[in-house]
C-alpha positions in Angstrom: 0.0 0.0 0.0 2.9 2.4 0.8 4.4 1.8 -2.6 1.1 2.4 -4.3 0.7 5.8 -2.5 4.2 6.9 -3.6 3.5 6.2 -7.3 2.5 9.0 -9.7 -0.8 8.8 -11.6 1.2 7.6 -14.7 3.1 5.0 -12.7 -0.2 3.6 -11.3 -1.6 3.4 -14.8 1.4 1.5 -16.0 1.3 -0.8 -13.1 -2.3 -1.7 -13.7 -1.6 -2.3 -17.4 1.2 -4.7 -16.5 -0.9 -6.6 -14.0 -4.3 -7.1 -15.7 -5.2 -10.1 -13.6 -4.9 -8.2 -10.3 -6.7 -5.2 -11.8 -9.6 -7.4 -13.0 -9.9 -9.2 -9.7 -9.9 -5.9 -7.8 -12.5 -4.4 -10.1 -14.8 -7.4 -9.7 -14.4 -7.4 -5.9 -15.2 -3.6 -5.8 -18.3 -3.9 -7.9 -19.5 -7.0 -6.1 -19.0 -5.4 -2.7 -20.7 -2.2 -3.9 -23.8 -4.2 -4.8 -23.7 -6.2 -1.7 -22.9 -3.6 0.9 -23.8 -0.2 -0.5 -26.8 -1.1 -2.7 -27.7 -4.2 -0.6 -29.2 -5.7 -3.7 -29.6 -9.2 -2.3 -30.7 -8.1 1.2 -34.1 -7.7 2.8 -33.3 -4.2 4.1 -32.7 -1.0 2.3 -29.4 0.2 0.9 -28.0 3.7 0.5 -30.6 4.5 -2.2 -33.5 2.5 -0.8 -34.8 -1.0 -1.5 -33.1 -2.2 -4.7 -35.3 -4.7 -6.6 -33.1 -5.2 -9.6 -29.8 -4.1 -11.2 -28.0 -4.5 -14.5 -24.4 -3.2 -15.0 -22.3 -3.3 -18.2 -18.5 -3.3 -17.9 -16.4 -1.3 -20.4 -12.8 -0.3 -20.8 -11.4 3.1 -21.4 -8.8 3.8 -24.0 -6.0 2.8 -21.6 -7.8 -0.4 -20.8 -9.1 0.6 -17.3 -12.4 -1.0 -16.4 -15.5 0.9 -15.5 -19.2 0.0 -15.0 -22.5 1.6 -16.2 -25.0 0.4 -13.6 -28.8 0.7 -13.6 -30.7 0.3 -10.3 -34.5 -0.3 -10.0 -35.8 1.0 -6.7 -38.9 -0.3 -5.0 -41.8 2.2 -5.0 -40.3 4.4 -7.8 -43.0 5.1 -10.3 -42.4 5.2 -14.0 -41.6 8.6 -15.6 -45.2 9.4 -16.6 -46.8 8.5 -13.3 -44.0 10.4 -11.4 -44.8 13.4 -13.6 -48.5 13.2 -12.8 -47.8 12.9 -9.0 -45.3 15.7 -8.7 -47.7 17.9 -10.6 -50.8 17.2 -8.4 -49.3 16.5 -5.0 -47.2 19.3 -3.4 -46.1 17.1 -0.4 -45.0 14.3 -2.7 -43.0 16.8 -4.8 -41.2 18.1 -1.8 -40.4 14.5 -0.6 -39.0 13.6 -4.0 -36.9 16.8 -4.3 -35.6 16.2 -0.7 -34.6 12.6 -1.6 -32.9 13.7 -4.8 -30.9 16.5 -3.2 -29.7 14.1 -0.5 -28.5 11.6 -3.0 -27.2 13.7 -5.9 -24.7 16.4 -5.2 -23.8 19.1 -7.7 -21.7 21.1 -5.3 -18.8 20.8 -2.9 -19.7 20.0 0.8 -20.9 23.0 2.9 -21.8 25.1 -0.2 -25.1 26.9 0.5 -25.3 29.3 -2.4 -24.3 29.1 -6.1 -20.8 30.0 -7.1 -21.3 32.4 -10.0 -18.5 32.7 -12.5 -17.5 36.0 -14.1 -18.3 36.2 -17.8 -15.6 34.4 -19.8 -13.7 33.3 -16.6 -13.7 29.5 -15.9 -13.2 28.6 -12.2 -9.9 26.9 -11.9 -9.5 23.7 -10.0 -7.5 24.1 -6.8 -4.1 22.4 -7.2 -2.6 20.1 -4.6 0.5 21.3 -2.7 3.9 19.7 -3.4 4.0 16.5 -1.4 0.2 16.5 -0.7 -1.2 13.0 -1.2 -3.8 12.2 -3.9 -7.1 11.6 -2.0 -7.8 8.7 -4.4 -4.9 6.7 -2.8 -5.1 8.2 0.7 -6.3 6.1 3.6 -9.9 7.3 4.2 -10.9 8.3 7.8 -12.2 5.4 9.9 -15.4 6.1 11.9 -14.3 3.5 14.5 -11.2 5.6 15.3 -12.8 9.1 15.3 -15.6 10.5 17.5 -18.8 10.8 15.6 -19.0 14.6 15.8 -15.5 15.0 14.6 -15.9 12.3 11.9 -18.7 14.3 10.2 -16.3 17.2 9.6 -13.5 14.9 8.5 -15.9 13.1 6.2 -17.0 16.3 4.5 -13.4 17.4 4.1 -12.4 14.1 2.5 -15.4 14.2 0.2 -14.5 17.7 -0.8 -11.0 16.6 -1.7 -12.3 13.7 -3.7 -14.8 15.7 -5.6 -12.2 18.2 -6.6 -9.7 15.5 -7.6 -12.2 13.2 -9.4 -15.4 15.1 -10.4 -14.1 18.6 -11.3 -14.6 19.1 -15.0 -12.0 20.8 -17.1 -12.4 21.2 -20.8 -10.2 19.1 -23.0 -10.1 18.4 -26.8 -12.5 15.4 -26.0 -15.2 17.9 -25.0 -15.3 19.3 -28.6 -14.4 16.2 -30.7 -17.8 16.2 -32.3 -18.0 19.9 -33.2 -19.2 20.8 -36.7 -17.0 23.0 -38.9 -16.7 26.6 -37.5 -18.4 25.8 -34.2 -16.5 27.4 -31.4 -14.7 25.5 -28.6 -16.4 27.1 -25.7 -18.6 26.2 -22.7 -21.8 26.2 -24.6 -20.5 23.5 -27.0 -19.0 21.1 -24.4 -20.4 17.7 -25.1 -20.6 17.0 -21.4 -22.7 20.2 -21.0 -20.9 21.3 -17.9 -20.9 24.9 -19.0 -20.5 27.0 -15.9 -24.3 27.4 -15.3 -25.7 27.1 -11.8 -29.2 26.8 -10.2 -30.1 28.0 -6.7 -33.1 25.8 -6.2 -34.4 22.4 -7.5 -37.3 23.2 -9.8 -39.9 21.4 -11.8 -40.0 22.7 -15.4 -43.6 24.0 -15.9 -43.6 23.0 -19.5 -42.1 19.5 -19.5 -42.5 18.6 -15.8 -38.8 17.5 -15.7 -37.0 17.9 -12.5 -34.1 20.4 -12.7 -31.7 19.8 -9.8 -30.1 22.6 -8.0 -26.4 23.2 -8.9 -24.3 25.3 -6.6 -21.0 24.6 -8.4 -20.4 25.4 -12.1 -17.7 22.8 -12.7 -18.5 19.8 -10.4 -20.1 16.8 -12.0 -22.9 14.9 -10.2 -21.8 12.5 -7.4 -23.1 10.8 -4.3 -21.1 11.7 -1.2 -21.0 8.3 0.5 -20.3 6.4 -2.8 -17.4 8.6 -3.7 -16.1 8.4 -0.2 -16.1 4.6 -0.2 -14.9 4.0 -3.8 -12.5 7.0 -4.0 -12.9 7.3 -7.8 -14.7 9.5 -10.3 -18.4 8.7 -10.7 -21.6 10.0 -12.1 -25.2 9.6 -10.8 -28.4 10.3 -12.7 -32.0 9.8 -11.6 -34.4 8.7 -14.3 -37.2 10.9 -13.1 -40.2 12.7 -14.7 -41.1 14.2 -18.0 -39.9 13.6 -21.6 -36.3 14.0 -20.6 -36.5 11.0 -18.3 -38.0 8.9 -21.2 -35.2 10.0 -23.4 -32.7 9.0 -20.7 -34.2 5.5 -20.5 -33.7 5.1 -24.2 -30.1 6.5 -24.2 -29.0 4.4 -21.2 -30.5 1.2 -22.7 -28.6 2.0 -25.9 -25.4 2.6 -24.1 -25.2 -0.6 -22.1 -26.1 -2.7 -25.2 -23.9 -0.9 -27.8 -21.3 -2.8 -29.7 -17.5 -2.4 -29.0 -16.8 -2.1 -32.7 -17.1 1.4 -34.3 -19.2 1.7 -37.4 -16.4 3.0 -39.7 -14.0 0.4 -38.4 -16.4 -2.4 -39.2 -17.1 -1.1 -42.7 -13.4 -0.8 -43.4 -12.9 -4.4 -42.3 -15.6 -5.6 -44.7 -14.1 -3.6 -47.5 -10.7 -5.2 -46.8 -12.1 -8.7 -46.6 -13.9 -8.4 -50.0 -10.8 -7.1 -51.7 -8.6 -9.8 -50.3 -11.1 -12.4 -51.5 -11.2 -10.9 -55.0 -7.4 -11.0 -55.2 -7.4 -14.6 -54.1 -9.6 -15.7 -57.0 -8.3 -13.2 -59.6 -6.1 -15.6 -61.5 -8.3 -18.6 -61.1 -9.6 -19.7 -64.6 -12.5 -21.8 -63.4 -14.2 -20.2 -60.4 -16.1 -22.3 -58.0 -18.7 -19.7 -56.9 -19.7 -21.7 -53.8 -16.1 -21.8 -52.6 -15.7 -18.1 -53.4 -18.8 -17.1 -51.5 -17.7 -19.2 -48.5 -14.3 -17.6 -48.6 -15.9 -14.1 -48.6 -18.0 -15.0 -45.6 -15.0 -16.5 -43.6 -12.8 -13.5 -44.4 -15.5 -11.0 -43.4 -16.0 -12.8 -40.1 -12.2 -12.9 -39.4 -11.7 -9.3 -40.4 -14.5 -8.1 -38.1 -13.4 -10.3 -35.2 -9.7 -9.1 -35.6 -10.9 -5.5 -35.1 -12.7 -6.1 -31.8 -10.8 -4.3 -29.2 -10.4 -5.9 -25.8 -8.0 -4.7 -23.1 -6.0 -7.2 -21.0 -8.3 -6.3 -18.1 -11.4 -7.2 -20.1 -9.9 -10.5 -21.1 -9.0 -11.4 -17.5 -12.4 -10.2 -16.3 -13.9 -13.0 -18.4 -11.4 -15.6 -17.2 -11.7 -14.9 -13.5 -15.5 -14.9 -13.5 -16.5 -11.2 -13.4 -17.4 -11.1 -17.0 -18.7 -8.1 -18.9 -21.9 -7.5 -16.9 -23.5 -7.7 -13.5 -27.2 -8.6 -13.1 -29.7 -9.4 -10.5 -32.0 -11.5 -12.8 -31.6 -14.3 -15.2 -32.7 -13.7 -18.8 -34.3 -16.0 -21.4 -35.0 -15.5 -25.0 -38.4 -15.8 -26.7 -38.3 -16.3 -30.5 -40.9 -13.7 -31.2 -40.2 -13.6 -35.0 -40.8 -17.3 -35.4 -44.0 -17.3 -33.4 -45.4 -14.3 -35.3 -44.6 -15.9 -38.7 -46.0 -19.2 -37.6 -49.3 -17.6 -36.7 -49.5 -15.4 -39.8 -48.9 -18.4 -42.0 -52.0 -20.1 -40.5 -54.1 -17.0 -41.3 -52.5 -16.4 -44.8 -51.1 -13.1 -43.5 -47.4 -13.9 -43.9 -45.4 -11.7 -46.3 -43.9 -13.9 -49.0 -40.7 -11.9 -48.9 -40.2 -12.9 -45.3 -39.6 -16.5 -46.3 -36.2 -15.7 -47.7 -34.6 -14.9 -44.4 -35.3 -18.1 -42.7 -38.5 -17.0 -41.0 -40.3 -20.1 -42.2 -37.8 -22.5 -40.8 -38.1 -24.3 -37.5 -35.6 -22.8 -35.0 -33.8 -25.4 -32.8 -31.9 -24.1 -29.8 -29.2 -26.2 -28.1 -28.9 -25.4 -24.4 -25.7 -26.5 -22.7 -26.2 -27.0 -18.9 -23.7 -28.2 -16.4 -25.2 -31.7 -16.5 -26.6 -32.1 -20.0 -27.2 -30.8 -23.5 -30.9 -30.1 -24.3 -32.4 -29.5 -27.8 -35.4 -27.1 -27.8 -37.9 -25.8 -30.3 -40.0 -23.2 -28.6 -43.1 -23.5 -30.9 -43.1 -27.2 -30.6 -42.5 -27.2 -26.8 -45.2 -24.6 -26.2 -47.9 -26.0 -28.5 -47.4 -29.6 -27.2 -46.9 -28.7 -23.5 -48.4 -30.7 -20.7 -52.2 -30.9 -20.5 -52.0 -30.3 -16.7 -54.2 -27.2 -15.9 -51.1 -25.4 -14.5 -49.4 -25.7 -17.9 -52.5 -25.4 -20.0 -53.2 -21.9 -18.6 -49.7 -20.5 -19.5 -49.3 -17.9 -22.3 -46.3 -18.1 -24.5 -44.7 -15.3 -22.5 -45.4 -17.0 -19.2 -44.1 -20.3 -20.6 -40.8 -18.7 -21.5 -40.6 -17.1 -18.0 -41.4 -20.3 -16.0 -40.8 -23.5 -18.0 -37.5 -25.4 -17.6 -37.0 -28.5 -19.7 -34.6 -31.2 -18.7 -34.1 -34.9 -19.3 -35.8 -37.6 -17.3 -32.4 -39.1 -16.6 -31.4 -36.0 -14.7 -34.7 -36.0 -12.8 -34.2 -39.7 -11.8 -30.7 -38.9 -10.5 -32.1 -36.2 -8.4 -34.8 -38.4 -7.0 -32.3 -41.1 -6.2 -30.2 -38.6 -4.2 -33.3 -37.5 -2.3 -34.1 -41.2 -1.5 -30.6 -41.9 -0.4 -30.7 -38.9 2.0 -33.9 -40.1 3.5 -32.6 -43.6 4.1 -29.6 -42.2 6.0 -31.8 -39.8 8.0 -33.6 -40.3 11.3 -36.3 -43.0 10.8 -38.9 -40.8 12.3 -38.4 -38.2 9.7 -38.5 -40.5 6.6 -42.1 -39.8 6.1 -41.3 -36.1 5.8 -39.3 -35.4 2.6 -36.3 -33.1 3.0 -36.4 -29.6 1.5 -39.2 -27.6 0.1 -42.1 -29.0 -1.9 -41.0 -29.6 -5.6 -42.4 -27.3 -8.2 -45.1 -28.4 -10.6 -43.9 -30.8 -13.3 -45.4 -31.9 -16.5 -44.8 -34.2 -19.5 -45.2 -33.2 -23.1 -48.2 -34.5 -25.1 -47.6 -37.8 -26.7 -47.1 -36.2 -30.2 -44.0 -34.4 -28.9 -40.7 -36.2 -30.0 -39.3 -35.8 -26.4 -42.5 -37.1 -24.6 -40.7 -40.1 -23.3 -37.3 -38.5 -22.6 -37.8 -35.1 -21.1 -39.9 -33.3 -18.5 -40.8 -29.7 -17.8 -40.7 -28.1 -14.4 -41.9 -24.6 -13.4 -39.2 -22.3 -12.0 -39.4 -20.9 -8.5 -38.2 -17.5 -9.7 -39.4 -16.4 -13.2 -36.7 -15.5 -15.8 -36.8 -12.1 -17.6 -38.1 -12.6 -21.1 -36.2 -11.0 -24.0 -38.2 -11.1 -27.3 -35.8 -11.9 -30.2 -36.6 -10.8 -33.8 -38.3 -8.0 -35.5 -39.8 -5.0 -33.6 -43.1 -5.6 -31.9 -45.8 -3.3 -33.6 -46.9 -0.1 -32.0 -50.5 0.5 -30.9 -50.4 4.2 -31.5 -49.7 4.4 -35.3 -53.1 4.1 -36.7 -55.7 1.3 -37.1 -53.5 -1.0 -39.3 -50.6 -1.1 -37.0 -52.9 -1.4 -34.0 -54.3 -4.5 -35.6 -50.8 -5.9 -35.8 -50.2 -5.0 -32.2 -53.4 -6.8 -31.1 -52.2 -9.9 -33.0 -48.8 -9.7 -31.2 -50.4 -9.3 -27.8 -52.7 -12.3 -28.4 -49.8 -14.4 -29.6 -47.7 -13.5 -26.5 -50.3 -13.3 -23.7 -53.3 -15.5 -24.6 -52.8 -19.3 -23.9 -53.0 -21.3 -27.2 -51.9 -24.5 -28.8 -52.8 -23.9 -32.4 -53.0 -20.5 -34.1 -56.7 -21.1 -34.6 -57.2 -20.9 -30.8 -56.3 -17.1 -31.0 -59.3 -15.9 -32.9 -62.1 -16.9 -35.3 -61.0 -16.6 -39.0 -63.7 -14.0 -39.7 -62.9 -11.9 -36.6 -60.4 -9.0 -36.6 -57.4 -9.2 -34.3 -58.5 -6.0 -32.5 -62.0 -7.5 -31.8 -60.5 -10.7 -30.5 -58.1 -8.7 -28.3 -60.9 -6.6 -26.8 -62.9 -9.7 -26.0 -60.0 -11.5 -24.3 -59.7 -11.4 -20.5 -55.9 -11.3 -19.8 -54.4 -12.1 -16.4 -53.3 -9.2 -14.2 -49.6 -10.1 -14.7 -50.0 -10.1 -18.5 -51.9 -6.8 -18.4 -49.0 -5.2 -16.4 -46.5 -6.4 -19.0 -48.7 -5.3 -22.0 -49.0 -1.8 -20.4 -45.2 -1.5 -20.7 -44.8 -3.0 -24.2 -44.7 0.4 -25.9 -42.5 2.1 -23.4 -39.4 1.6 -25.5 -41.1 3.4 -28.4 -42.3 6.2 -26.2 -38.7 6.7 -24.9 -37.3 6.5 -28.5 -39.7 9.2 -29.6 -38.7 11.3 -26.6 -35.1 10.8 -27.4 -35.6 12.0 -31.0 -37.6 15.0 -29.8 -34.8 15.8 -27.3 -32.2 15.5 -30.0 -34.1 18.0 -32.2 -34.5 20.4 -29.3 -30.8 20.2 -28.5 -29.8 20.9 -32.0 -32.0 24.0 -32.0 -30.6 25.2 -28.7 -33.9 24.8 -26.8 -32.6 22.4 -24.1 -31.9 23.7 -20.6 -31.9 20.4 -18.8 -28.4 18.7 -18.6 -30.0 15.4 -17.4 -28.9 13.4 -20.4 -25.5 14.9 -21.2 -23.2 12.3 -19.5 -24.8 9.7 -21.8 -25.1 11.9 -24.8 -21.4 11.8 -25.2 -19.4 10.8 -28.3 -20.0 7.1 -28.1 -23.7 7.5 -27.9 -23.8 10.1 -30.7 -21.9 7.8 -32.9 -23.9 4.7 -32.3 -27.4 6.1 -31.5 -28.8 5.8 -35.0 -26.8 2.7 -36.1 -28.1 0.6 -33.1 -31.7 1.2 -34.1 -31.7 1.0 -37.9 -32.3 -2.1 -40.0 -29.5 -0.8 -42.3 -27.2 2.2 -42.6 -28.7 5.4 -44.0 -28.1 9.1 -44.0 -29.1 9.5 -40.4 -26.4 7.2 -39.3 -23.8 9.2 -41.1 -25.2 12.4 -39.6 -24.5 11.1 -36.1 -21.0 10.0 -36.9 -17.8 11.9 -36.3 -16.4 10.2 -39.4 -19.3 10.9 -41.7 -17.2 11.8 -44.7 -15.0 8.7 -44.3 -18.0 6.5 -43.6 -19.9 7.7 -46.7 -16.8 6.9 -48.8 -16.5 3.5 -47.1 -20.2 2.7 -47.8 -19.8 3.6 -51.5 -16.7 1.4 -51.7 -18.3 -1.5 -50.0 -21.4 -1.2 -52.1 -19.3 -1.0 -55.3 -17.2 -4.0 -54.3 -20.3 -6.1 -53.6 -21.6 -5.3 -57.1 -18.3 -5.5 -58.9 -17.6 -9.0 -57.6 -19.6 -11.9 -58.8 -21.1 -12.5 -55.5 -24.6 -13.8 -55.7 -27.4 -11.9 -54.0 -27.5 -14.5 -51.3 -23.8 -14.1 -50.5 -24.1 -10.3 -50.6 -27.0 -10.6 -48.1 -24.8 -12.7 -45.9 -22.1 -10.1 -45.8 -24.6 -7.3 -45.1 -26.3 -9.4 -42.4 -22.9 -10.1 -40.9 -22.0 -6.5 -40.5 -25.4 -5.7 -39.1 -25.4 -8.6 -36.6 -21.9 -7.8 -35.4 -22.1 -4.0 -35.2 -25.6 -2.7 -35.1 -27.8 -5.3 -33.4 -29.7 -3.7 -30.5 -30.5 -7.2 -29.1 -26.7 -7.8 -28.6 -26.4 -8.4 -24.9 -23.8 -11.0 -24.0 -24.6 -14.0 -21.9 -28.3 -13.2 -21.3 -29.4 -16.7 -21.0 
């Protein structure tokens, strides 16, 4: 510890780079303890922020390879943005309680500041410099409450937090602040991409137009922090509350984007594809008789290799996978629901399927191989769901609930488990043999006899439901006119009404909306359906916010830590089926990217690739770089 304190900032960075295993282990320990002790995510009592019901954190690496985590917390009792907006508008006492809680948890000033620090025009407040020989508070031993009287500790605590906030969270403009400026835009406070522009606010207010909460800000240069968290972790941090109004909806969308974004930059991926196609052409240039199948296969392999070679992983990220920390932290387990296949299967039955959809494999049966610690299981969701057990417990499950609760495994595994239970009972006290050990087993069921795994597998309901992630095309919106609402009603019936055959969903002569209105859904299903359009609402809010920001009509800096360069670059690409002009507009390499797109398109047409092979290459770059559903290790 003494040697670490004596190192300079550069020496510490070099040390971490040279010891990636230790760095990854330390990072994993810090995040795990933060969740366990500070957030108390798995405890029955409240943590620093309240009762945490769920969390999801994504691990990333900075340019130097240092690990950091973007963490979302779900707190018990916190309403969604729209409900919060309604309550703070109608209930003065509730608004005061919310503002008090926010001001206690999010600090935009140094300790003991009571009034805003107003800067002179054109004069940026300079960060206080440490004296020669003064220790960096990030490596200094923090004050220990067990060694200091409580009254004295409060003062020492505030002093230490002040030093940390100055060292870690004082923003000073660098070239990074202006790296996305358009030509002739000035490098000044108003164009800082972090939007820490020297402005202050004396009181926390609720914007009368948008009902967004505008936090007080006493210091013009201090980024948001939580005093106890920065005290315990001794590092830079940022904290945001997804609160009320349209800005909160936009933040939901941006944060979701950020933690699911790809590591591969758009222009880098395009350059890799261009290189792979050219290399493939050179390989077959002097071949007199061309085997088109071999050429197309070679183009596919080269494209994959070129893209994978350009994925940047620091040593710490690699070691994070190897030691068990991985690239994310989560409170829940996720499972995939093949929504695209379900939808296409139902539409085929009602002659509603688009013939063009059959070319992308939508009409094929999808088989998923699940590798568990004890066995390998083959699954086809449509087959498993439609031929599920006829037991009433399973009969009443919708497709969504089946994905949440149903766990399939082999009878061999179940027999082994029962043999172990019987062995434990034989070795136990004779008087207790009539009372099986452990909790009562969950409901189990066998597939119908038509199922190919009827005699080999069994399905048991999970004690804790998994979180369902629909995979495939976007679910239709209910707010885009009668035609799309009809599609939305079909989607809701497919997902939330129990059925075995598509014909169970509605009469052939009845519209989907009529069938939807006549269906009595369970309370849980209604709750999920009520949130099915939230992503679209948040996306709309994000686009509105973007437009307002470009026109200079935004005064709320709520989003700015997430509206940084990486999000600007990837925002459009992550949500488009293919690249278009909007993607280029959001990129800091728009000229280069436009040129790359032209070159890639020209190469695809100049080569003798068939349409199928060209589609493979295009699908490959989209799947690798732009897929919003990309979230590693969800299942």
